[in-house]
N, C-alpha and C positions, 0 to 999 in steps of 0.2 A: 744331338742327330744333325747332319743336313736336312736341308729341304726339298722335297723332291721337285725337278723342274718340269711343268707340265708348257710343253708348247700349246698354244690354241693361236686358231685363223677367225678370222671374219670375214661374212659373207656383207661387201658393205662397209664404207667410211663415211659418211655425213653425219650427220648432226650424234642421232645414238651410236652408230659407231667407234666415232673419236672420243665422243664420252664412257663408252667402255675402256678403250685402251687407254686414258687418261684415266679413271678409276682405277684400274689395275695397278698403274705403277704408284700412284700417289698413296695405297690404302696395299703395299704387298705386305708390308710387314704384319697388318692386321688378320691378312688373309691366312702369312704362314703361322700365325700363330693361330689359330684356330681349326687349322685344317692340317699343317706341317708339307701345304704345298704351296709351289709360287707360281702363278701362273703369267703366262706372257706373250703379247701377239706378235708372232714370227710373219702371219701373212695377213693380209686384205685384200680382195676381190674388188677392187673398182674400175670404173667404165674410162676414166681420164685422172693420169696419174698428174697431172701437172694443175689441178686444179687444189684452191687454196684451202686449206682446212683448220680450224678451230684447236686440234693438237696433232699437228704434225706429227706422222709417225717415222720411227727410225729410219734410217737409209736404208733399202732391200725389200719394206716390209709389203709396199705398197706393188700388186701386180695386176694384171688385164688377166692372165692367165689362168682361168679356172684348175687346169689341172696340175697347177705349180701347189693349190692345194690338196685337191681328190686324193693324188701320187704322192704325196710328201708324206711315209710310212711315222715321221716321228710326231707329226699334230695329233694329239691327242682328244682334241675335242673344236667344235667349229659352231660360232655364234652367228646367226643369220639374222640381218639386221638391214638388208636393201629392199627387201617389202616387194610387192607384185607375185604374180602367179609364175610367169614365166620369163625365165629359162628357171626361177628360182625354185619350182616344186623339181624340174628333173634333176638340178643339183643336189637338193638335198636329199633325194632318192637315192641317188648312188654313192651319197656320204655314209647313210645310216645301212645300206646292202654291202658297204666295204667297214664294215661295223666301227664306224666314228659316231659317235655322240653328238646330241646338234642341239642345240637350246634354239627355238625361233621365238622373232614378236611379232609376228605376221599371220592377223586374226583371220584376214579374207581365206590365207591359202589353208588354216587347216578349217575354216569355217564350208570349204566347198573342197578341198582335197586329203581331208584329213584320215581317209579310211587308210588310201595305202598306204602314207608317209607310217603312220602303225604299224602297219603288215609288214614295213620293210624294216621298222624300229627293234618287232619282236624277230626278223628273219636273221637282222644282224647279230641282235641279242643286247642290242645297248636302248641307252634311252634318249627320247624324246622330249624335253621340257620348253614346257611353253607360258610359264607364267605371267611375261609382258606382252602377249598378244591379247589381256582382256584388260586389266585395268591398272598398269605398270605398274608404280610402288607398292599397290596393296595385293598383300599373298592372298587374295582369294582362292584361286587352284589350288596353292597346298592345302590353307586348312580344310576345301573339300575331299583332293584326295588323298589326303593323312591326317591330319587331325580329326575329322569327319567321318573316316573310312568306313565307320560300321554305323553311320546315322542316316534314318532313311527320309534325307531332304527331298521334300516334296513341293516348294516353292522356294523361287526364288525373283525379287525385288530389287530391278537395278535402274540408280541412274547412271549411265555407264560411257556416255560420250560429254568430255566436259566442255568442247564447243557448244551444245546446242542447252549446255545448261548456264554457260555463260549468257546466251543470247536472250536465254530466257528471264533470265536475271534481271538483265540490263532492261530488259521489257518492263517489270517488274517496278523499275525507278522511272517509266516515261517513255524511253526508245519507243520507235515504228521496228519492226521488222529487220528492215533496208539499215538502219542506222546503226544494230546493235551488232549486225553481222561486221558491216564495214569497222566498227570499234572491236570485235572479237579477230578482225582479220591485222590491223593496227598494234593487236597488242601479243600478236602472233600465237591465236588459240585458234584460228581457222588458218587452213592454206589460204591460196588464190585462189584457189577450185575446192570449195566445201560441200561438193555436190555430197560424195559418199558421208558427211559427218551432219547435213543437214536437212537429207533424204531419209535418213534412220537407218539406212546402207552398213554404217561401221558398227549401229549399237547393237541390229541384227546379227553379225557374224557373232560379236562378241558374246552376244544371248547363247547362239546355237551352241560356242564351246561348254558355257557353264551348263546349259541343261543336259548334253552329251556327259561331263563329267559327274553330275550330281545324279542326273539318272541311270548311268550308267547301257542307255542306248544312243543309236550314232542320231544325231540333229543335225544338217546341215542348215546352210545359210535357203537353201529352198522348201526348206520347212517351217520358215520363221514367217511369218505375217507382220509386215514391217509401215509405216508411216512418219514420217517426217515433221519437221516444224512450219516448212513454208506457207503453209496454209494459217498460221496462229496470227491474230491481230491484237491490237488493244484494246478490243472488245472481249475476247477472249479471257485477257490477264487482267481486266474493271472486272468481269462477270466473277472470276474466281474469286478477286480480294473482296466481293460483296459479300459470297459465298463460305467469308475467312478458310479461302481455299489459295492455292497456286498452281500452276501452270507448267511443267517437268515432262521432259521425256523421258516415259518409263519402259524397259524392260522386261516383262511378265514371262516366266517361264512356270507352267502348273504341273505337277503330275496326279491327274485323279484316277480313279477306277474306271478302265478301261482306255487310259491313252495317257497322252500328254499334248498339253500344248505350247507354247511360244510365240512370243510378240510384242514389238515393240510399235510403241503409240504417245500421243503426246495425251496427257491424263490431268486428270483438278484432283490435288492431292490436299486433302484435309490442312491445316496449320499443325494440328495436334501431332498427326504422322511423321514419323524421324524423317521421311525423303524430302520435306518442304523446307525443312533447315539446311537445305543442303543448295551451296548459292556458290555462282561464279563455276571455274573448269573444275572442281572437286567430283571424284564420282563417289559412290556409295552402293553399298552391294548388303540388302538384307537375307539371310537365310534360313528357314522356316522348316522341321525336322521334328519326327519323333523324339527324340532322345534333350533335343539340344531348346525346343522351343522357336525359338529366334534369335538367330545374333546378327546384327549390324557391322561391318568395314565401313573403313569412310577416310577417304584423302585424295593426294592428288593423283591422276589417274592417267594422264597424258601429259607430254613435254620428254626433250632428249634426256635428263639426267634422271629424273626418273622410271624411264624405261630401261635404261643404261644400269639403273641400280637394279631390277629386276632381272636383267641378261644374266648380270654379274650373280646374283644370288641362285640362277637356274647355276651356273657353273659352277660356282661352287658344292651345291649341291649332288652335281653328279661326280666329280669328287670325288665326295665324302664315299657314296655310292658304290663306286666304281666294282666292278666284278661281283657283286652282291645279287644282281639279279634286281632291286630293288626298285619299283617302278617306273622299269620299264616295258613293262604290258600296257596292252593298251588298257584306256578306264571304258572300255566297252564290253559287256560283258554279257547282255540279254537283248532282245528287241522288243519294243513296246511299241504299240500302233498311236499314230497322231489320232486325236481325237479330231472326230468329224467337224468340215467347216462349220463355225457359227454355234457348238454347243456349250461353251464357255459361257458360264455367268457372271455377271458384274454389275454392282450398280450403273450409270450412264447421266453425264452432262450431256445436254443435248439443245444445241442452240437453233430455232426457228423461224426464218421470216415470212413474215405474212402479211396480206394488207387487212388494216386496223377498218374491218366491217363486223356489224350484228353477224353471228353465229359460225366465223371464223373460227376460235378458240374450242366452241364444241366439235368440230369437223375434224380439227388435229387431234381432239383427248379419245373421238369414234378411235379413230386409226391407231390410235397407241395403245386404244383399249381392245382392240380385234386381232392385236399379238401379244397380250398379257401385259402390259409396260403398263408398270402403275406409277401414278405423278406422286414423289415424295413432295416437290416446293419446288413452285412454276414463279418467278418474276418476271414482269413485262414492262419492257420498257418502249414508249414512242418515238416515229421517226421520219418525219415527211409523210406522214399518209398511208405508213406503216404502222410495225410492233414487232419487235425482236421479245420471242417469247428464250426467255434462262430458263429451263428443265430438270431438275434434278431427280432421278425413276428410283425406285426399288432395284432391286437385282431384276436383270433379264435376261436372255440369252442373246450374244452377238450378235443371231442371226435373225431375230426376235427384231433386234432394233434396229437393222439394216435395211431389212422388208418394209419395216413401220415408214421408215426415213425417205424409202426411194417412193412409197405413194403420197409423204406428206408433200414431197417435195414438186410433183407430180399434179398436184391439188392448183385449180385456174388461181388461186388467194396467194400461192408462192413466189415470192419474189428472188429466193435461190437456192441453190442447195443445202437441205439440211444437215448437218455435225454433229457428230458424236462423241465423246473421250469419254472413258470408263474414268470413275469416279474412283480415289483410293483409302479407302480411312477404317482406322482401328476400333471406330466408333461406330454403334448401329445409328440409323434412320433415328432414332428416337431420341437419342445420347444426342444428336447433331442439332437437334430441334428441328427436325422436319417431319417430325410425325405427326 
């Protein structure tokens, strides 16, 4: 039987777009054997026709005119790999409304404006797939939407940004933050402007998408509390090591009775925990639910070829389910309220710098006790007439910790703003030897 010819278009033809085209050429026979279809790129939207590219497109493929894609009735599906919010949003909206299925790798677009895009896909009766928007080659969206469709996933823990994970693991080897960031740029793991990565915004968008799919309720970037790695120092890394822990930037999405909480921040991760062993530019996602207990997915979460691989997997999925209506619906089927700020509970690591004088430790302990924060472990280091207190607490609410540290930072003996990071461990305080 002759294969079905499938003309496809790309919005963007940079590193990822060129890799998609190359993979479709090199793996055409494999895709045909698996699906009976032969995908070929017939149009690719670019800004500069003369720019040199890793895998040059065939003559006539590149265009600067979006209408050449939108108005071509032969194009069966479109993959968006150009990034950005505008004009990308309007392009995808037009395609979906015109009943052209779309694959996107655009995490910020989905996290900020996903609702109207999915509404347009529903209106057009086509699919909007987005595996590549979260962890590139790790198929976590497919697992959540298909393999776990009847599982009540109530918690997600993830290292979802390879740049920051590379920086933190370099700091474990002795580098300072600035040195580690510079090396990440040299290795191609960080952009020349790494703000979105190191601020936590990239990870926050990914966690918003994951929470939306897992919880069945819309979670946007505005619903995610996030903090990046800019203020992580060697002191934090060394303190973690002394407590048999490592520092990681961790995304956490939690569904509890009464609401959900989604956040991204540095955390101290117990070395016995699966996330502690995720090093370099790798990602890992832990899914916890009623029927599955726990599933961990790990692999490369960034890079042109990894992202291209996920894009093509989504393209093949669309072709394989075209006309069935399978998964063209929005993942959201209910409205869950956001948990009131500060109510989520966790054990914490606290770093407090104070004058080394009699009575200071007692005043710090009083402030913690006043907010029902119980100390599990305390390590003190002397430093130039002062002391650095490294504290591990039992479970407390984020709100209580914020209030206590604000009061401690206001003490006359305080030398700098106190900081807190959640502690992640599958062992209890007594098992860790801190009781």
